[in-house]
Each structure stands twice: as structure tokens, then as C-alpha cells.
C-alpha positions as CSV (number, residue, x, y, z in Angstrom):
1,M,22.7,1.8,-1.1
2,T,19.7,4.0,-1.6
3,G,19.3,7.0,0.6
4,A,17.5,10.4,0.6
5,A,20.0,11.8,-2.0
6,D,19.6,9.0,-4.3
7,V,16.0,8.2,-5.3
8,T,16.6,7.1,-8.9
9,G,13.3,5.2,-8.9
10,A,11.5,8.6,-8.7
11,T,12.8,9.6,-12.1
12,G,12.3,6.2,-13.9
13,A,15.7,4.9,-15.1
14,T,16.3,2.3,-12.4
15,D,12.8,2.4,-10.9
16,V,12.9,-0.4,-8.2
17,T,8.8,0.1,-7.9
18,A,8.5,-1.0,-11.6
19,H,7.7,-4.6,-10.6
20,R,5.2,-3.5,-7.8
21,V,1.6,-4.1,-8.5
22,P,-1.4,-2.5,-7.1
23,L,-2.7,-4.1,-3.6
24,R,-6.3,-3.8,-3.2
25,S,-6.6,-5.3,0.1
26,L,-3.9,-5.6,2.9
27,L,-5.2,-7.7,5.6
28,F,-3.4,-7.3,9.0
29,V,-2.8,-10.6,10.7
30,P,-1.4,-10.7,14.3
31,G,2.3,-11.7,14.4
32,S,1.5,-14.4,16.9
33,R,-1.1,-15.9,14.8
34,T,0.9,-17.0,11.7
35,G,-1.5,-20.0,11.4
36,W,-4.1,-17.5,10.1
37,L,-2.3,-16.8,6.9
38,P,-4.3,-19.5,5.0
39,K,-7.4,-17.7,6.0
40,A,-6.2,-14.5,4.7
41,E,-5.3,-16.1,1.5
42,A,-8.6,-17.9,1.2
43,A,-10.6,-14.6,1.8
44,G,-8.6,-13.3,-1.4
45,A,-6.3,-10.7,0.4
46,D,-3.8,-9.3,-2.2
47,A,-1.5,-9.0,0.9
48,A,-1.1,-10.0,4.3
49,I,0.5,-8.0,7.0
50,L,1.9,-9.9,10.0
51,D,2.0,-7.5,12.7
52,L,4.8,-7.3,15.3
53,E,3.5,-3.9,16.8
54,D,0.2,-3.3,18.2
55,A,-1.2,-6.8,17.9
56,V,1.5,-8.5,19.9
57,P,2.1,-7.7,23.7
58,E,5.6,-6.7,24.7
59,D,6.4,-10.0,26.3
60,G,5.2,-11.9,23.3
61,K,7.2,-10.1,20.6
62,A,10.3,-12.1,20.6
63,A,8.3,-15.3,20.2
64,A,6.2,-13.7,17.5
65,C,9.1,-12.4,15.5
66,E,10.5,-16.0,15.3
67,A,7.2,-17.3,14.1
68,V,7.0,-14.6,11.5
69,A,10.5,-15.3,10.3
70,A,9.6,-19.0,10.0
71,A,6.5,-18.0,8.0
72,V,8.6,-15.8,5.7
73,D,10.9,-18.9,5.0
74,R,7.8,-21.1,4.4
75,A,6.6,-18.7,1.9
76,A,10.0,-18.5,0.2
77,G,10.1,-22.5,0.0
78,T,6.7,-22.7,-1.9
79,P,5.4,-21.7,-5.4
80,P,4.4,-18.1,-5.3
81,G,1.0,-17.2,-4.9
82,P,-1.1,-14.3,-5.6
83,M,-0.9,-12.9,-1.8
84,R,2.1,-11.0,-0.9
85,L,3.6,-11.1,2.6
86,L,4.5,-7.9,4.6
87,V,5.5,-7.5,8.1
88,R,4.8,-4.5,10.4
89,I,7.7,-4.2,12.8
90,N,8.1,-1.8,15.6
91,A,9.3,1.6,15.3
92,L,13.0,2.2,14.5
93,D,13.4,3.9,18.0
94,R,16.7,4.3,19.7
95,A,14.8,4.7,23.0
96,A,13.2,1.3,22.5
97,G,16.8,-0.4,22.0
98,W,16.2,-0.8,18.2
99,Q,14.0,-3.5,18.7
100,G,12.4,-2.7,15.3
101,A,15.7,-2.9,13.6
102,D,16.3,-6.2,15.1
103,E,13.0,-7.4,13.8
104,L,13.6,-6.0,10.2
105,R,16.9,-8.0,10.0
106,A,15.2,-11.1,11.3
107,V,12.3,-11.0,8.7
108,A,14.0,-9.3,5.6
109,R,14.6,-12.6,3.6
110,P,13.4,-14.2,0.6
111,G,9.7,-14.8,0.7
112,L,9.0,-11.2,2.0
113,Y,7.4,-8.7,-0.2
114,G,8.0,-5.7,2.0
115,I,8.2,-4.0,5.6
116,V,5.4,-1.9,6.9
117,L,7.2,0.9,8.9
118,P,5.2,2.6,12.0
119,K,5.3,5.9,13.5
120,V,7.4,7.5,10.5
121,S,7.9,11.2,11.3
122,G,10.2,12.3,8.4
123,P,12.4,11.1,5.7
124,E,15.1,10.3,8.2
125,D,13.2,7.3,9.4
126,V,12.6,6.0,5.8
127,T,16.3,6.5,4.8
128,T,17.3,4.3,7.9
129,A,14.8,1.6,7.0
130,D,16.0,2.0,3.3
131,R,19.6,1.2,4.2
132,L,18.9,-1.7,6.6
133,L,16.8,-3.2,3.8
134,A,19.5,-2.8,1.2
135,W,21.9,-4.4,3.5
136,C,19.6,-7.3,3.9
137,E,19.0,-7.7,0.3
138,R,22.9,-8.0,-0.2
139,E,23.2,-10.5,2.5
140,H,20.7,-12.8,0.9
141,G,21.9,-12.3,-2.7
142,L,18.7,-10.3,-3.7
143,P,18.5,-7.4,-6.0
144,E,18.4,-3.9,-4.7
145,G,14.8,-2.7,-4.3
146,H,13.4,-6.4,-3.7
147,F,11.8,-5.4,-0.5
148,A,9.2,-2.8,-0.6
149,L,8.7,-0.2,2.2
150,L,5.2,1.0,3.3
151,P,5.7,3.9,5.8
152,L,2.8,4.6,8.1
153,L,2.1,8.3,8.6
154,E,0.9,8.2,12.1
155,T,2.1,11.4,13.4
156,A,1.3,15.1,12.6
157,R,4.7,15.8,11.3
158,G,4.8,12.6,9.1
159,L,1.4,13.6,7.4
160,R,2.7,17.0,6.8
161,E,5.9,15.6,5.2
162,A,4.2,12.9,3.2
163,Y,5.9,14.2,0.0
164,A,9.5,14.3,1.4
165,I,8.8,10.8,3.0
166,G,7.6,9.6,-0.5
167,R,10.7,10.8,-2.1
168,A,13.1,9.4,0.3
169,A,13.5,5.9,-0.7
170,A,12.7,4.3,-4.3
171,R,11.3,1.2,-2.8
172,I,8.2,3.0,-1.5
173,A,5.4,2.1,-3.6
174,H,2.3,2.0,-1.3
175,L,2.2,5.4,0.5
176,G,-1.0,6.8,1.8
177,A,-3.1,7.9,4.9
178,V,-4.5,5.6,7.3
179,A,-7.0,7.3,9.5
180,A,-8.9,5.0,11.9
181,P,-11.0,5.8,14.7
182,G,-9.3,6.2,18.2
183,G,-5.7,5.5,17.0
184,D,-2.5,7.2,16.6
185,V,-3.5,9.6,13.9
186,E,-6.6,10.7,15.6
187,R,-4.7,11.2,18.8
188,A,-2.0,13.1,16.7
189,V,-4.4,15.5,14.6
190,G,-7.4,15.8,17.3
191,Y,-10.0,15.1,14.7
192,R,-13.3,13.2,15.8
193,W,-13.9,10.3,13.7
194,S,-17.2,9.7,12.2
195,P,-18.6,7.0,9.8
196,E,-18.9,9.5,6.9
197,G,-15.3,10.2,7.1
198,E,-15.6,14.0,6.3
199,E,-13.2,15.0,9.2
200,T,-10.4,13.1,7.3
201,R,-11.5,13.2,3.8
202,E,-9.3,16.5,3.1
203,L,-6.3,14.8,4.9
204,R,-6.5,11.6,2.9
205,A,-6.8,13.7,-0.2
206,R,-3.7,15.9,0.6
207,V,-1.7,12.7,1.3
208,L,-2.9,11.1,-1.9
209,L,-1.7,14.0,-3.9
210,D,1.7,14.1,-2.2
211,A,2.1,10.4,-2.8
212,R,1.3,11.0,-6.6
213,A,3.6,14.0,-6.8
214,A,6.4,11.9,-5.2
215,D,5.8,9.2,-8.1
216,R,4.7,6.5,-5.5
217,P,2.7,4.2,-7.9
218,H,0.0,2.6,-5.8
219,P,-1.3,4.4,-2.7
220,V,-3.4,2.8,-0.1
221,A,-5.7,4.0,2.5
222,G,-7.4,2.6,5.6
223,L,-8.9,1.7,8.0
224,W,-12.5,0.5,8.8
225,A,-12.8,-0.6,12.4
226,D,-16.3,-1.8,12.6
227,V,-16.1,-5.5,11.8
228,A,-19.8,-6.1,11.2
229,D,-20.8,-2.9,9.3
230,L,-19.8,-4.0,5.6
231,A,-22.1,-1.3,4.2
232,G,-20.3,1.4,6.0
233,L,-16.9,-0.2,4.8
234,R,-18.2,-0.2,1.2
235,R,-18.9,3.6,1.5
236,F,-15.6,4.4,3.1
237,A,-13.7,2.3,0.3
238,E,-15.9,3.9,-2.5
239,Q,-14.8,7.3,-1.0
240,N,-11.2,6.3,-1.0
241,R,-11.4,5.0,-4.5
242,A,-12.9,8.4,-5.7
243,L,-10.1,10.0,-4.1
244,G,-7.6,8.2,-6.2
245,Y,-6.5,5.6,-3.9
246,E,-5.8,2.0,-5.2
247,G,-6.5,-0.2,-2.2
248,M,-7.1,-0.2,1.6
249,A,-5.6,-1.9,4.8
250,V,-8.3,-4.1,6.5
251,I,-8.6,-5.7,9.7
252,H,-10.8,-8.7,9.2
253,P,-11.1,-11.4,6.5
254,S,-14.8,-10.4,5.8
255,H,-13.6,-7.0,4.6
256,V,-11.6,-8.4,2.0
257,P,-14.2,-9.1,-0.8
258,V,-15.8,-5.9,-0.3
259,V,-12.6,-3.8,-0.8
260,N,-11.3,-6.0,-3.6
261,E,-14.8,-5.4,-5.4
262,V,-14.7,-1.7,-4.8
263,F,-11.0,-1.3,-6.0
264,S,-11.6,-3.6,-9.1
265,P,-13.3,-2.3,-12.4
266,D,-16.4,-4.1,-13.1
267,A,-17.3,-5.6,-16.4
268,E,-19.3,-2.6,-17.5
269,E,-16.4,-0.2,-16.8
270,L,-14.0,-2.5,-18.8
271,A,-16.5,-2.6,-21.6
272,R,-16.9,1.1,-21.5
273,C,-13.1,1.7,-21.6
274,R,-12.9,-0.4,-24.7
275,R,-15.7,1.5,-26.5
276,L,-13.9,4.8,-25.7
277,I,-10.6,3.6,-27.0
278,A,-12.2,2.5,-30.3
279,A,-14.2,5.9,-30.6
280,V,-11.1,8.0,-29.9
281,E,-9.1,5.9,-32.4
282,R,-11.7,6.1,-35.0
283,A,-11.8,10.1,-34.5
284,Q,-8.0,10.0,-34.8
285,A,-7.9,8.0,-38.1
286,E,-10.4,10.5,-39.6
287,G,-8.1,13.6,-38.3
288,A,-10.0,14.7,-35.3
289,G,-8.4,15.2,-31.9
290,A,-11.6,15.0,-30.0
291,V,-14.9,13.2,-30.5
292,R,-18.2,13.1,-28.7
293,F,-18.6,9.6,-26.8
294,E,-21.8,8.8,-24.9
295,G,-22.7,12.3,-24.2
296,R,-19.1,13.5,-23.2
297,M,-16.3,15.0,-25.3
298,V,-13.2,12.6,-25.0
299,D,-9.8,12.7,-26.5
300,E,-6.4,10.9,-26.2
301,A,-6.0,11.7,-22.5
302,M,-9.3,9.7,-21.8
303,A,-8.1,7.1,-24.1
304,A,-4.7,6.6,-22.2
305,T,-6.5,6.4,-18.8
306,A,-8.7,3.6,-20.4
307,R,-5.9,1.7,-21.7
308,E,-4.1,1.8,-18.3
309,T,-7.2,0.5,-16.7
310,L,-7.4,-2.4,-19.2
311,A,-3.7,-3.1,-18.9
312,R,-3.9,-3.3,-15.1
313,Q,-6.8,-5.6,-15.2
314,A,-5.0,-7.9,-17.4
315,G,-1.9,-7.9,-15.3
316,D,-4.1,-8.9,-12.2
């Protein structure tokens, strides 16, 4: 059972995140609307997040949980497609009667890619979820680490402790900052959201660094709440990509193609990677460690980055 003192995945020997892939777009779908999943897949979402928390009223959560569990079972019974399936449960909160824990146990079964855990304030929330998921894996005969865990940093403490949270469980792959207008993070931090995103840029950058330092491989950011403003979405996605994020959570199918495009290298970038690798390898064959390439000095470090870009694209 993995806990805070046993994060072997962070050092590589038994890294349970090794089979995780970047998720460019993670589309929220209300847990009470599982019939919308084909629309999410048709939009090209890399992942759908069936939401049992904010998207479902309290008196509808039990029925929604049953519907989500049935959707997970259907996913397990069909040939695997490109879209991963996650579920956002309610917080693992004793005061709420452990509703989130009951939901986790109900949906953590074959067909599920992972759990989105809201209101994470510190590593202890992660280790609780990690132990529950390990129990579910054993119950269903699944390998340890089968279920991914995506903690949502929605409190000031959670944002401040992003590194410790990232190190708390090896199954975490997609850690990042989700700073939407008017939501939990704005209330917790006190910023005033703007379309330019300058008030959260430093916050998103610091959490990104914490995720990378914790060896969490595929950080994601979000959200863009204006459904119709696709130009604003593109600017925000490009800003997150420039910071180092690999994907974003989104709230509408129309956002998926824009986000997928921003977080995918285009043909020219891939061609430049190939040219750069060839230039460095020619220089190395001639005994040089660095070479001038298209106006810049490049060396093996740049070639390694280019190879990683090409390998990632080939694996998509």
C-alpha cells in the first residue's frame, strides 16, 4: 500500500506513472449526464471528467454516482478508445459523512482511468485517497497504481504545499493549478480574475515548478469559463503552454479542439526538431559539442528536448 513515506514512483524503479500519457484536454461532464460522453469523445477530448461534486445537486448525488459507476462498467466492457475516463468525487471529508470515500469505492473499478480529488489541502488528503484506491485495485485484481489520482489544489494551503502533495503518492501524474474566475481558488487566494490572467500567472508558474520538482510528469492547468470566447481561451491556453503545462481542464466541447491544437506540436515544430537533431548529430560526428543552427547555438540538451517532442508525438 502506497503512502507518504513510500513514493517509489518518484525515484523511478517502480514508477506507476510510467504508463501515463499527457492529457491535452480534460472535459468536465456532469455525473448526472453520462449520456453526454459520446459528445465528449466526438469533440476529441483526451479525457472526460464525470463530475459528482459541483455539477450535481445534493439530492441527486446518489443517483448520479450509480449512473457514473454504470458508465465506468460500460467503458470496461468495450474496446479501449483514445478518451480516458475520470471521476471527480466529493471531498474526503469526515464532516460530510465520508460521502467522497463511498463514491470512490463505487467508481474505482476496471474502465476508470483515475480519480479527481477536490479540496486537497495537504498530503494527508492524498494518502487517504491513495490507500483507498490501492484497496480497490486489490479488490478488482488490478495492478497497484492502475488508477491515476489528480488532486485539485483549491485552498491556499493546498497551493502552498503543491510539492508535498505531489510527492505524497506515486499515482499522481497530472498535478497543476486550476485558477478559474469566481471559484474556490479565487475565494481562497483573494485575487481578482482578468481575461489576461496576469494575477494568477505567478501562482500557476510556481505550482508548475512544484509539480516538476515532485516528478509529476504531465501537469495540467485550467479553466477558461467563457464558453463563447474561443480567442480568449486560445490566449490562456498558450500562456499555460508557455509556462510548461501539458494540458488543460475545459468545460465545453467547443473548447477541446482549441486546447488540443495549442498543446500539440504543429508540422513545422516537428520538422524543426528533426532538423535540429540532425544538425547536432552531424556536429557530434565531427567532434563538436555545439553548433549554430538557424541562428542559435544548440547542443545535446536541445537535441534531447527535440527527441522527446518527437517521441511523444509518435506515441499519441
